[in-house]
LOLO-667483 format. One record per residue: residue number from 1; residue in one letter; y, x, z of N, C-alpha, C in turn. Coordinates in steps of 0.05 Angstrom, whole numbers, plus 5000, padded with zeros to 4 digits. Each point is the difference from the previous one (the first is absolute). Layout:
[rec NUM "A" [Y X Z] [Y X Z] [Y X Z]],
...
***
This chain:
[rec 1 "M" [6679 8037 8562] [4971 5001 4994] [4987 5021 5017]],
[rec 2 "D" [4979 4991 5015] [4987 5019 5018] [4980 5018 4985]],
[rec 3 "E" [4990 5019 5015] [4982 5020 4987] [4975 4987 4990]],
[rec 4 "K" [4990 4979 5013] [4975 4987 4992] [5003 4986 4973]],
[rec 5 "E" [5023 4988 4996] [5006 4986 4975] [5002 5020 4977]],
[rec 6 "I" [5013 5023 5006] [5003 5021 4980] [4973 5010 4991]],
[rec 7 "Q" [4983 5005 5020] [4973 5009 4993] [4984 4980 4983]],
[rec 8 "S" [5004 4974 5007] [4987 4979 4984] [5010 5000 4971]],
[rec 9 "L" [5027 5003 4997] [5011 5001 4973] [4990 5024 4984]],
[rec 10 "L" [4998 5023 5014] [4991 5024 4987] [4971 4996 4991]],
[rec 11 "I" [4984 4987 5016] [4972 4995 4993] [4998 4982 4976]],
[rec 12 "I" [5016 4978 5000] [5001 4981 4977] [5009 5014 4975]],
[rec 13 "F" [5022 5016 5003] [5011 5015 4977] [4980 5019 4989]],
[rec 14 "S" [4985 5014 5018] [4980 5019 4991] [4977 4986 4986]],
[rec 15 "A" [4992 4977 5010] [4979 4984 4988] [5008 4991 4972]],
[rec 16 "V" [5025 4991 4998] [5010 4991 4973] [5000 5023 4981]],
[rec 17 "L" [5010 5023 5009] [5000 5024 4982] [4972 5007 4991]],
[rec 18 "F" [4981 4999 5020] [4972 5006 4994] [4989 4981 4979]],
[rec 19 "V" [5005 4974 5003] [4991 4980 4981] [5012 5005 4972]],
[rec 20 "I" [5026 5005 5000] [5013 5006 4974] [4989 5025 4987]],
[rec 21 "A" [4996 5021 5016] [4989 5025 4989] [4972 4996 4990]],
[rec 22 "F" [4984 4986 5016] [4972 4994 4993] [4999 4984 4974]],
[rec 23 "T" [5017 4980 4998] [5001 4983 4976] [5008 5016 4975]],
[rec 24 "M" [5020 5017 5004] [5009 5017 4977] [4979 5019 4991]],
[rec 25 "I" [4986 5013 5019] [4979 5018 4994] [4977 4986 4986]],
[rec 26 "S" [4993 4976 5010] [4979 4984 4989] [5006 4992 4971]],
[rec 27 "L" [5026 4991 4996] [5008 4993 4973] [5000 5024 4981]],
[rec 28 "F" [5008 5023 5010] [5000 5024 4984] [4972 5008 4992]],
[rec 29 "V" [4982 4999 5019] [4971 5006 4995] [4989 4981 4980]],
[rec 30 "L" [5006 4974 5004] [4991 4979 4981] [5011 5004 4972]],
[rec 31 "F" [5026 5007 4999] [5013 5005 4974] [4987 5024 4986]],
[rec 32 "R" [4995 5021 5015] [4987 5024 4988] [4972 4994 4990]],
[rec 33 "K" [4986 4984 5016] [4972 4993 4993] [5001 4983 4974]],
[rec 34 "K" [5018 4980 4999] [5002 4983 4977] [5008 5016 4975]],
[rec 35 "K" [5019 5019 5005] [5009 5017 4978] [4977 5017 4989]],
[rec 36 "N" [4985 5012 5019] [4977 5016 4992] [4978 4984 4986]],
[rec 37 "D" [4996 4975 5010] [4981 4982 4987] [5008 4993 4971]],
[rec 38 "L" [5027 4995 4997] [5010 4994 4974] [4997 5024 4981]],
[rec 39 "L" [5006 5024 5010] [4998 5024 4984] [4971 5005 4992]],
[rec 40 "L" [4981 4994 5019] [4972 5003 4994] [4991 4980 4979]],
[rec 41 "E" [5009 4975 5003] [4993 4980 4980] [5011 5007 4973]],
[rec 42 "K" [5025 5011 5000] [5012 5008 4974] [4984 5023 4987]],
[rec 43 "R" [4992 5020 5017] [4984 5022 4989] [4973 4990 4989]],
[rec 44 "I" [4988 4982 5015] [4974 4989 4991] [5004 4984 4974]],
[rec 45 "A" [5022 4984 4998] [5005 4985 4976] [5006 5018 4976]],
[rec 46 "E" [5015 5022 5005] [5005 5019 4979] [4975 5014 4990]],
[rec 47 "Q" [4983 5007 5020] [4974 5013 4992] [4983 4981 4984]],
[rec 48 "K" [4999 4975 5008] [4984 4980 4986] [5012 4996 4972]],
[rec 49 "F" [5026 4999 4998] [5013 4997 4974] [4993 5024 4981]],
[rec 50 "E" [5002 5024 5011] [4994 5024 4984] [4970 5000 4991]],
[rec 51 "Q" [4983 4991 5018] [4971 4998 4993] [4996 4980 4978]],
[rec 52 "E" [5014 4977 5001] [4997 4980 4979] [5011 5010 4974]],
[rec 53 "I" [5023 5015 5001] [5011 5011 4975] [4980 5020 4988]],
[rec 54 "A" [4988 5017 5017] [4981 5020 4990] [4976 4985 4988]],
[rec 55 "K" [4991 4979 5013] [4977 4984 4990] [5007 4988 4973]],
[rec 56 "T" [5025 4989 4998] [5009 4988 4975] [5001 5020 4978]],
[rec 57 "Q" [5010 5024 5005] [5001 5021 4980] [4972 5007 4990]],
[rec 58 "I" [4981 5002 5019] [4972 5006 4992] [4989 4978 4982]],
[rec 59 "E" [5006 4975 5007] [4989 4977 4984] [5012 5001 4972]],
[rec 60 "I" [5026 5006 4998] [5013 5002 4974] [4987 5022 4984]],
[rec 61 "R" [4996 5023 5013] [4987 5023 4986] [4972 4992 4990]],
[rec 62 "E" [4985 4987 5018] [4972 4992 4992] [5001 4981 4976]],
[rec 63 "E" [5018 4980 5002] [5003 4981 4978] [5007 5014 4974]],
[rec 64 "T" [5019 5019 5002] [5009 5015 4976] [4977 5016 4988]],
[rec 65 "F" [4984 5013 5017] [4977 5016 4990] [4979 4982 4988]],
[rec 66 "R" [4996 4976 5011] [4981 4981 4988] [5009 4992 4973]],
[rec 67 "N" [5026 4995 4997] [5011 4993 4974] [4997 5023 4980]],
[rec 68 "I" [5005 5024 5009] [4998 5024 4983] [4971 5003 4991]],
[rec 69 "S" [4981 4997 5019] [4972 5002 4993] [4992 4980 4979]],
[rec 70 "W" [5009 4975 5004] [4994 4979 4980] [5011 5007 4973]],
[rec 71 "E" [5025 5008 4999] [5013 5006 4974] [4987 5024 4986]],
[rec 72 "L" [4992 5020 5016] [4987 5023 4987] [4973 4991 4988]],
[rec 73 "H" [4986 4984 5014] [4973 4992 4991] [5001 4979 4977]],
[rec 74 "D" [5016 4979 5004] [4999 4978 4981] [5021 5001 4979]],
[rec 75 "N" [5023 5010 5006] [5022 5000 4980] [5000 5025 4984]],
[rec 76 "I" [5005 5023 5013] [5002 5025 4985] [4972 5008 4989]],
[rec 77 "G" [4979 4994 5016] [4973 5005 4989] [4995 4985 4974]],
[rec 78 "Q" [5009 4975 4999] [4996 4984 4975] [5016 5011 4977]],
[rec 79 "L" [5025 5009 5006] [5017 5011 4979] [4987 5026 4988]],
[rec 80 "L" [4990 5017 5018] [4988 5025 4990] [4974 4994 4985]],
[rec 81 "T" [4985 4980 5009] [4976 4992 4986] [5007 4990 4972]],
[rec 82 "L" [5022 4984 4999] [5009 4990 4974] [5009 5022 4982]],
[rec 83 "A" [5014 5020 5011] [5008 5023 4983] [4975 5015 4989]],
[rec 84 "K" [4980 5002 5017] [4975 5014 4991] [4987 4984 4977]],
[rec 85 "I" [4999 4973 5003] [4989 4983 4979] [5016 5003 4974]],
[rec 86 "Q" [5026 5000 5003] [5017 5003 4977] [4996 5026 4985]],
[rec 87 "L" [4996 5021 5016] [4994 5026 4987] [4973 5000 4986]],
[rec 88 "T" [4980 4988 5014] [4973 4998 4989] [5000 4985 4974]],
[rec 89 "N" [5016 4979 4999] [5000 4982 4976] [5020 5010 4979]],
[rec 90 "N" [5011 5024 5005] [5019 5012 4981] [5024 4982 4993]],
[rec 91 "L" [5010 4987 5021] [5024 4984 4995] [5025 5018 4996]],
[rec 92 "S" [5022 4988 4993] [5024 5016 4994] [5009 5015 5024]],
[rec 93 "Q" [5012 5023 4995] [5010 5016 5022] [5022 4986 5016]],
[rec 94 "D" [5015 4983 4986] [5021 4986 5014] [4989 4981 5022]],
[rec 95 "E" [4978 4986 4993] [4988 4982 5020] [4989 5016 5024]],
[rec 96 "V" [4988 5022 4994] [4989 5017 5022] [5023 5011 5017]],
[rec 97 "K" [5021 5009 4987] [5023 5011 5014] [5012 4979 5018]],
[rec 98 "Q" [5002 4975 4990] [5012 4978 5016] [4983 4995 5025]],
[rec 99 "T" [4974 5000 4997] [4982 4995 5023] [5002 5022 5020]],
[rec 100 "I" [5001 5025 4991] [5001 5023 5018] [5028 5001 5014]],
[rec 101 "S" [5021 4994 4984] [5027 4999 5012] [5002 4979 5022]],
[rec 102 "K" [4987 4977 4995] [5000 4979 5021] [4985 5010 5025]],
[rec 103 "S" [4978 5014 4995] [4985 5011 5023] [5017 5019 5016]],
[rec 104 "I" [5014 5018 4986] [5017 5020 5014] [5022 4986 5016]],
[rec 105 "K" [5012 4979 4988] [5021 4985 5013] [4989 4987 5026]],
[rec 106 "E" [4976 4989 4998] [4988 4987 5024] [4995 5021 5022]],
[rec 107 "L" [4990 5024 4991] [4995 5021 5020] [5025 5009 5013]],
[rec 108 "R" [5022 5002 4985] [5026 5008 5012] [5009 4980 5021]],
[rec 109 "T" [4996 4974 4993] [5008 4979 5019] [4984 5002 5026]],
[rec 110 "L" [4974 5006 4997] [4983 5003 5024] [5007 5025 5016]],
[rec 111 "S" [5008 5021 4986] [5007 5025 5014] [5024 4996 5018]],
[rec 112 "K" [5018 4982 4993] [5023 4994 5017] [4991 4986 5025]],
[rec 113 "L" [4980 4983 4998] [4990 4986 5024] [4986 5019 5019]],
[rec 114 "I" [4986 5020 4988] [4985 5019 5017] [5019 5019 5015]],
[rec 115 "N" [5024 5004 4990] [5019 5018 5012] [5005 4991 5030]],
[rec 116 "P" [4995 5018 5019] [5004 4993 5029] [5027 4989 5006]],
[rec 117 "D" [5021 5011 4986] [5027 4991 5006] [5004 4971 4991]],
[rec 118 "A" [4986 4992 4979] [5002 4972 4991] [4988 4981 5020]],
[rec 119 "L" [4978 5009 5013] [4987 4983 5020] [5016 5000 5026]],
[rec 120 "K" [5013 5022 5006] [5014 5003 5026] [5028 4987 4998]],
[rec 121 "N" [5014 5005 4978] [5028 4991 4998] [5002 4974 4983]],
[rec 122 "I" [4987 4979 5009] [5000 4975 4986] [5028 4987 5001]],
[rec 123 "E" [5010 4992 4976] [5024 4984 4999] [4992 4973 4990]],
[rec 124 "L" [5007 4979 5015] [4990 4973 4995] [5003 4991 4972]],
[rec 125 "N" [5025 5001 4989] [5004 4989 4973] [4983 5014 4980]],
[rec 126 "Q" [5000 5027 5001] [4986 5015 4979] [4969 4997 5004]],
[rec 127 "A" [4991 5000 5025] [4971 4997 5005] [4990 4973 4989]],
[rec 128 "L" [5016 4979 5005] [4993 4973 4989] [5000 4999 4970]],
[rec 129 "Q" [5021 5013 4988] [5001 5001 4971] [4976 5015 4988]],
[rec 130 "D" [4992 5021 5013] [4977 5015 4991] [4974 4983 5001]],
[rec 131 "E" [4998 4984 5021] [4977 4982 5003] [5000 4979 4978]],
[rec 132 "I" [5024 4988 4996] [5003 4979 4979] [4993 5011 4973]],
[rec 133 "D" [5011 5024 4994] [4995 5013 4974] [4970 5006 4996]],
[rec 134 "R" [4986 5007 5022] [4972 5006 4998] [4984 4975 4994]],
[rec 135 "F" [5007 4978 5014] [4987 4974 4995] [5002 4992 4970]],
[rec 136 "N" [5024 5003 4989] [5005 4992 4973] [4987 5019 4980]],
[rec 137 "R" [5001 5026 5006] [4988 5020 4983] [4970 4997 4997]],
[rec 138 "L" [4987 4993 5022] [4971 4997 5000] [4991 4971 4995]],
[rec 139 "N" [5019 4983 4995] [4994 4971 4994] [4986 4986 5023]],
[rec 140 "F" [5006 5009 5024] [4989 4986 5024] [5011 4972 5001]],
[rec 141 "I" [5027 4998 4996] [5014 4975 5004] [5028 5004 4988]],
[rec 142 "K" [5013 4978 4991] [5027 5002 4991] [5019 4999 5024]],
[rec 143 "A" [5013 5023 5005] [5016 5002 5024] [5028 5009 4994]],
[rec 144 "K" [5018 4992 5018] [5028 5009 4997] [5013 5003 5027]],
[rec 145 "L" [5020 5018 5001] [5015 5005 5024] [5029 4993 4994]],
[rec 146 "V" [5012 4983 5017] [5028 4992 4998] [5015 5010 5024]],
[rec 147 "I" [5023 5013 4995] [5016 5010 5022] [5027 4986 4999]],
[rec 148 "E" [5008 4987 5021] [5025 4985 5001] [5018 5012 5022]],
[rec 149 "G" [5026 4998 4995] [5019 5011 5019] [5003 5030 4998]],
[rec 150 "V" [5015 5011 5018] [5005 5029 5000] [4978 5014 5016]],
[rec 151 "T" [4985 5017 4986] [4977 5014 5013] [5010 5016 5025]],
[rec 152 "R" [4984 4998 5021] [5008 5013 5025] [4976 5017 5010]],
[rec 153 "K" [5006 5024 5007] [4979 5018 5010] [4993 4993 5028]],
[rec 154 "L" [4974 4994 5005] [4991 4993 5027] [4989 5025 5014]],
[rec 155 "N" [4994 4997 5025] [4986 5021 5015] [4974 5006 4986]],
[rec 156 "H" [4994 5026 4997] [4977 5008 4984] [4974 4988 5010]],
[rec 157 "K" [4997 4999 5027] [4975 4990 5011] [4998 4970 4996]],
[rec 158 "T" [5023 4986 4999] [5000 4971 4995] [4991 4996 4971]],
[rec 159 "E" [5009 5016 4981] [4992 4997 4972] [4970 5005 4996]],
[rec 160 "I" [4989 5019 5016] [4971 5005 4998] [4985 4975 5008]],
[rec 161 "V" [5008 4988 5022] [4987 4976 5010] [5003 4977 4980]],
[rec 162 "F" [5023 4996 4989] [5005 4980 4979] [4981 5004 4976]],
[rec 163 "F" [4999 5024 4991] [4983 5006 4977] [4971 4994 5005]],
[rec 164 "R" [4990 5007 5024] [4973 4995 5007] [4994 4970 5002]],
[rec 165 "M" [5019 4984 5011] [4997 4971 5001] [4997 4989 4972]],
[rec 166 "L" [5017 5009 4982] [4999 4989 4973] [4975 5011 4985]],
[rec 167 "Q" [4992 5024 5006] [4975 5011 4988] [4976 4983 5008]],
[rec 168 "E" [5000 4990 5025] [4978 4983 5009] [5001 4973 4985]],
[rec 169 "F" [5024 4990 4996] [5003 4974 4986] [4990 5004 4971]],
[rec 170 "F" [5008 5022 4987] [4992 5005 4973] [4970 5002 4997]],
[rec 171 "S" [4988 5014 5020] [4971 5003 5000] [4986 4973 5001]],
[rec 172 "N" [5010 4982 5017] [4989 4973 5002] [5004 4985 4974]],
[rec 173 "T" [5023 5003 4988] [5006 4986 4975] [4982 5008 4977]],
[rec 174 "I" [4995 5026 4998] [4984 5010 4978] [4970 4997 5005]],
[rec 175 "K" [4991 5004 5024] [4971 5000 5006] [4989 4972 5005]],
[rec 176 "H" [5016 4983 5012] [4990 4974 5009] [5013 4976 4988]],
[rec 177 "A" [5026 5001 4994] [5014 4976 4992] [4996 4992 4971]],
[rec 178 "K" [4990 5020 4984] [4996 4995 4971] [5026 4990 4987]],
[rec 179 "A" [5022 5012 5007] [5026 4993 4990] [5005 5013 4973]],
[rec 180 "S" [5017 4988 4984] [5008 5012 4974] [5029 5010 5001]],
[rec 181 "H" [5015 4991 5019] [5028 5008 5002] [5007 5007 5029]],
[rec 182 "L" [5018 5020 5003] [5009 5008 5026] [5030 5007 4997]],
[rec 183 "C" [5016 4989 5019] [5029 5007 5000] [5008 5009 5027]],
[rec 184 "V" [5014 5022 5001] [5010 5011 5026] [5030 5001 4998]],
[rec 185 "T" [5014 4990 5020] [5029 5000 5001] [5010 5013 5025]],
[rec 186 "L" [5018 5019 4997] [5014 5013 5022] [5029 4990 4999]],
[rec 187 "N" [5007 4984 5020] [5028 4989 5001] [5015 5013 5022]],
[rec 188 "Y" [5018 5018 4993] [5017 5014 5020] [5025 4984 5005]],
[rec 189 "T" [5001 4985 5022] [5023 4985 5008] [5017 5018 5018]],
[rec 190 "P" [5025 4992 5007] [5016 5016 5017] [4988 5005 5028]],
[rec 191 "N" [4983 4981 5010] [4990 5002 5027] [4970 5005 5002]],
[rec 192 "M" [4986 4996 4979] [4971 5003 5001] [4988 5004 4973]],
[rec 193 "L" [4975 5010 5001] [4984 5003 4975] [4979 4978 5001]],
[rec 194 "M" [4998 4985 4978] [4979 4980 4998] [4981 5008 4977]],
[rec 195 "V" [4975 5004 5006] [4980 5008 4981] [4982 4976 4995]],
[rec 196 "T" [4996 4993 4974] [4982 4978 4993] [4980 5010 4980]],
[rec 197 "A" [4975 4995 5005] [4978 5007 4981] [4984 4974 4995]],
[rec 198 "K" [4998 4992 4975] [4987 4975 4994] [4980 5004 4977]],
[rec 199 "D" [4976 4988 5003] [4981 5001 4978] [4993 4971 4992]],
[rec 200 "N" [4987 4997 4978] [4991 4973 4991] [4970 4997 5001]],
[rec 201 "G" [4988 5013 5021] [4971 5000 5002] [4988 4976 5013]],
[rec 202 "L" [4976 5003 5009] [4984 4977 5011] [5013 4988 5025]],
[rec 203 "G" [5014 5016 5015] [5011 4991 5025] [4978 4993 5020]],
[rec 204 "F" [5008 4989 5023] [4980 4992 5020] [5012 4980 5019]],
[rec 205 "D" [4982 4986 5015] [5009 4980 5019] [5008 5014 5026]],
[rec 206 "M" [5025 4999 5007] [5010 5015 5024] [4989 4988 5026]],
[rec 207 "N" [4989 4975 4999] [4989 4988 5024] [4973 5011 5007]],
[rec 208 "E" [4987 5013 4981] [4974 5012 5004] [5004 5029 5009]],
[rec 209 "T" [4996 5005 5026] [5007 5026 5012] [4984 5023 4988]],
[rec 210 "Q" [4975 4994 4989] [4985 5022 4990] [5013 5013 4976]],
[rec 211 "N" [5018 4986 4987] [5014 5011 4977] [5021 5021 5008]],
[rec 212 "A" [5005 5002 5026] [5020 5020 5009] [4988 5028 5001]],
[rec 213 "G" [4974 5002 4995] [4987 5026 5002] [5001 5016 4974]],
[rec 214 "I" [5021 4998 4985] [5003 5014 4975] [5023 5020 5000]],
[rec 215 "G" [5006 5009 5024] [5021 5020 5002] [5027 4988 5006]],
[rec 216 "L" [5002 4973 5000] [5026 4988 5003] [5009 5000 5030]],
[rec 217 "I" [4981 4999 5018] [5007 5003 5029] [5012 5027 5005]],
[rec 218 "N" [4988 5020 4987] [5010 5028 5002] [5029 5002 4992]],
[rec 219 "I" [5007 4985 4979] [5027 5001 4990] [5020 4991 5021]],
[rec 220 "K" [4993 4978 5014] [5018 4989 5020] [5003 5019 5023]],
[rec 221 "S" [4978 5013 5009] [5002 5019 5022] [5017 5024 4993]],
[rec 222 "R" [4998 5009 4974] [5016 5023 4991] [5030 4992 4999]],
[rec 223 "A" [5006 4976 4993] [5027 4991 4999] [5013 5002 5028]],
[rec 224 "K" [4986 4991 5020] [5010 5002 5028] [5006 5029 5008]],
[rec 225 "L" [4985 5018 4989] [5003 5028 5007] [5028 5010 4993]],
[rec 226 "V" [5012 4990 4978] [5026 5009 4992] [5021 4978 5004]],
[rec 227 "K" [4994 4981 5018] [5019 4978 5007] [5007 4983 4976]],
[rec 228 "A" [4980 4995 4983] [5004 4982 4977] [4982 4975 5005]],
[rec 229 "E" [5004 4980 4984] [4983 4976 5001] [4986 4996 4973]],
[rec 230 "A" [4975 4994 5001] [4984 4995 4976] [4990 4972 5000]],
[rec 231 "E" [5004 4985 4978] [4990 4973 4998] [4983 4998 4975]],
[rec 232 "I" [4976 4988 5003] [4982 4997 4977] [4996 4971 4995]],
[rec 233 "I" [5004 4992 4975] [4996 4972 4992] [4981 4999 4977]],
[rec 234 "S" [4979 4983 5003] [4980 4999 4978] [4988 4972 5000]],
[rec 235 "K" [4993 4991 4976] [4986 4975 4996] [4978 5005 4979]],
[rec 236 "P" [4977 4986 5003] [4979 5004 4980] [5010 4994 4972]],
[rec 237 "N" [4995 5019 4982] [5007 4998 4971] [5030 5000 4995]],
[rec 238 "E" [5016 5008 5020] [5029 5002 4996] [5011 5027 5008]],
[rec 239 "G" [4982 5019 5003] [5008 5027 5005] [5008 5005 5029]],
[rec 240 "T" [5009 5025 5005] [5008 5009 5027] [5026 5014 4999]],
[rec 241 "Q" [5017 4995 5020] [5026 5013 5001] [5004 5013 5028]],
[rec 242 "L" [5008 5025 4999] [5007 5016 5024] [5030 5004 5001]],
[rec 243 "T" [5013 4993 5022] [5028 5004 5004] [5004 5017 5025]],
[rec 244 "I" [5014 5023 4996] [5006 5018 5022] [5030 5000 5004]],
[rec 245 "T" [5009 4993 5024] [5029 5000 5007] [5005 5023 5019]],
[rec 246 "Y" [5019 5017 4993] [5006 5023 5016] [5030 5003 5005]],
[rec 247 "P" [5010 4991 5024] [5028 5005 5006] [5005 5030 5004]],
[rec 248 "Y" [5021 5010 4987] [5005 5029 5002] [5004 5009 5029]],
[rec 249 "Q" [4988 5022 5007] [5002 5012 5027] [5022 5021 4999]],
[rec 250 "N" [5006 5012 5024] [5021 5020 5001] [4994 5024 4981]],
[rec 251 "G" [4974 5008 4999] [4993 5021 4982] [4990 4990 4973]],
[rec 252 "N" [5007 4975 4994] [4992 4986 4976] [4970 4994 5001]],
***
């Protein structure tokens, strides 16, 4: 092999090495860029998630304070007015004591709700039971909570979102549906949690899109936030049912 051929081979070899090196550097730069883009997307998603959780907590707090305000004005206010009337009419001390005792019991229940820790450290099962008890105590609606399977502790932020979704459903049931019964079921299966809330209210035609403006669209968007699925089924005069399906995540 003469010198000219050797030089040609060296040039070809150098060109091949250059192409390989250029390709590897380009792939590395592309990989780093994609990695940085993914990290940025992840940070943005995490920030959005935290903002939604904070917004949800604020909404729960506002709803709780609205309920407390109503109970102070209409429920406890009526009880104290009744006690005053009983005293004025010189009724038996036992009747007056019963009315005042009931007022004190109601105030103690409200004080638990006002406690910042109660608002911050929501546990799904207990928070739902407290809501159900309140509905029954104030004769809003005949309500019950059914828990099936072995209770499983979920991620705290997920439980906050679940509670807010159900709180929105309850609000619709009591304010708009004119229902007399409400049943909530938490079914803890080995692989997922299935939550069902059903009322016997007026219901609505799901084909009429304007009926979606009652907070139910909000429920579906919140479900996506925690990788759950929400399905709403309703028919006129047959009530409304909300089903939330949540496959357990790594952090529950």
